[in-house]
Phi, psi and omega in degrees: 000315181294324179294322178295318179294322178298320178294321179295315180294322179293325177290328178287328179281344182291155178300153183295320182294323180291328179287338183259004182295338180284355180270009177101010180282165180247128180071023179079016181237151177286141179244124179284138178293341180282348178264001179270094180216166181283124179299339179295341179294337179278346179274163179295119180068352182062024182074014183234178181284155178277349183273150179256126181238156174297166179301131180092358180291138184245355184281147179262359177212178182288143180275182183293328181293320178291324180285341185299320184295314179291325180294316180294315180297315179294326178294318178297315180294321178295315178298320179296321179293314180294314179296321178295321178294317178295320178294325178294319179295313179295323180294320179296319179295321181284320183290329181296340180268354181275140176256062183236178180288168181296323181296319180292317180294323177295320178296320178295320180295317178295327177295316177300316183295310183291322181293311180291323178296316179293321180295315181290323177297321177297319180295310181296319180295321178295316179297316180295323179294315178297315180298316181293319180297316179294318180297319178296318178297319180291331180294335176280338179281309177212135183234014182282325180226102184288340179295326176296319178295323180297311181293317181296317180294322179293317179295315180295322179296315178298321180292316182291312182293319180292326182277328184265341180287151182288126178298143181293145179274082179234185183293326180295317179293317179297323179293320179295320179290325180290336180274005175098003178286143178275163180294324180291331177290322177294319178295321178296319178297317178295326178294318178296317179297319178296323178296318179296318179296316178297320179295315181296315181294318182290320178295318177297321179294316181295316180291331180290318185262347179228040183293330179292337182278329186246337180252112181264136182277000000 
């Protein structure tokens, strides 16, 4: 009886931390479960990518499908800006020759700006849409070298847009038709020119952003 009381008294006299060490604490101290976290979370990025991917994702950056939305949107805005600027220049030249009131000339100038801006935005957006769609499709075929997909998508986009778009009704087109050329021949020529433009632009883009990979010093 006396020995049991002695053990009880000795446990009561022991430090609080030593008595609680059997509860899973470290060093005789209680550990809160809310303090159990990875220290890497306090570092910048935690040594990982800033992008969120589905379970099993292995990519370290955004894919072509994610980039397609920003590419199309930026292309539309760029086309609208370029077209609006060109329309403003043409509008000023045309309005300066009109002998009308300020309100009429202002209306004509705004018409030039909005019409040219919308037309150029439509062109740029269509090209970006075709390029993104082809690039996304090629990324499912092979994803080992994205530069190949970039060049292939640009060449195909130039060929498709140049061949399927309506040739402009200008003197050059009228002269080609008067000389006996067929419409499909004109479209084929435009398709070849579009392919060359796409190839040149894509190669320049790849070499600009990946010059260390292809250009050895």
